C-alpha positions as CSV (number, residue, x, y, z in Angstrom):
1,M,-11.5,43.9,-0.2
2,A,-14.0,41.1,-1.1
3,Q,-15.4,43.3,-4.0
4,T,-11.9,43.6,-5.5
5,R,-11.4,39.9,-5.3
6,K,-14.7,39.2,-7.0
7,T,-14.0,41.7,-9.7
8,G,-10.6,40.1,-10.3
9,Y,-12.2,36.7,-10.8
10,V,-14.7,38.1,-13.2
11,L,-12.0,39.8,-15.2
12,E,-9.9,36.6,-15.3
13,G,-12.9,34.6,-16.5
14,W,-13.7,37.2,-19.2
15,L,-10.0,37.1,-20.3
16,M,-10.0,33.3,-20.5
17,A,-13.3,33.2,-22.4
18,N,-12.0,35.9,-24.8
19,F,-8.7,34.0,-25.3
20,I,-10.5,30.7,-26.2
21,A,-12.9,32.5,-28.6
22,M,-9.9,34.2,-30.3
23,M,-8.1,30.8,-30.7
24,A,-11.3,29.3,-32.3
25,Y,-11.7,32.3,-34.5
26,Y,-8.1,32.1,-35.9
27,K,-8.5,28.3,-36.3
28,L,-11.5,29.0,-38.6
29,F,-9.5,31.7,-40.3
30,N,-6.6,29.3,-41.0
31,R,-8.9,26.6,-42.3
32,L,-10.6,29.1,-44.7
33,K,-7.2,30.3,-45.8
34,Q,-5.9,26.8,-46.5
35,A,-9.1,26.0,-48.5
36,N,-8.7,29.4,-50.5
37,L,-12.1,30.5,-49.3
38,L,-11.2,33.7,-47.5
39,S,-12.3,35.8,-50.5
40,K,-15.8,34.3,-50.2
41,Y,-16.3,33.6,-46.4
42,A,-15.1,35.1,-43.2
43,P,-14.8,33.1,-39.9
44,K,-17.9,35.0,-38.7
45,D,-19.9,33.5,-41.6
46,I,-19.0,30.0,-40.5
47,I,-20.0,30.9,-37.0
48,E,-23.4,32.2,-38.2
49,L,-23.9,29.0,-40.3
50,S,-23.1,26.9,-37.3
51,K,-25.7,28.6,-35.1
52,S,-28.4,27.0,-37.2
53,I,-27.2,23.4,-36.5
54,Y,-28.4,21.9,-33.3
55,Q,-29.5,18.5,-31.9
56,L,-33.1,17.6,-31.2
57,K,-34.4,15.0,-28.9
58,I,-37.3,13.2,-30.5
59,Q,-38.9,10.3,-28.7
60,G,-35.8,9.8,-26.6
61,V,-33.4,9.8,-29.6
62,W,-31.0,12.6,-30.4
63,N,-31.1,13.8,-34.0
64,L,-29.0,16.4,-35.8
65,S,-31.0,19.3,-37.4
66,E,-31.1,19.5,-41.2
67,I,-28.0,21.0,-42.9
68,T,-28.2,22.3,-46.5
69,Q,-25.9,20.6,-49.0
70,K,-24.1,23.9,-49.6
71,T,-23.3,24.2,-45.9
72,Q,-22.2,20.5,-45.8
73,K,-19.9,21.0,-48.8
74,L,-18.4,24.1,-47.2
75,F,-17.8,22.4,-43.9
76,K,-16.2,19.4,-45.6
77,K,-13.8,21.7,-47.5
78,I,-12.7,23.2,-44.2
79,N,-12.7,19.9,-42.3
80,I,-15.6,20.5,-39.9
81,D,-17.6,17.4,-39.2
82,Y,-20.8,17.8,-37.2
83,L,-21.7,14.1,-37.5
84,T,-19.0,13.0,-35.0
């Protein structure tokens, strides 16, 4: 009985995480569609670009990693702002 309950919680957690990921994916899809960029980029491309952006703590101060100008322009077109 306890194993079934635990499996149920794991499944519910997986479904919830999958649902949130799907919502984020389609939000990216719609932003690309509105900016007429779907022929050039897929939501997965935006996710891959985002993986290279992170924060570094240097001497107690948080700094954003470098972002190429091409990536900055793309994110601006689809209204993604990593600076806020």
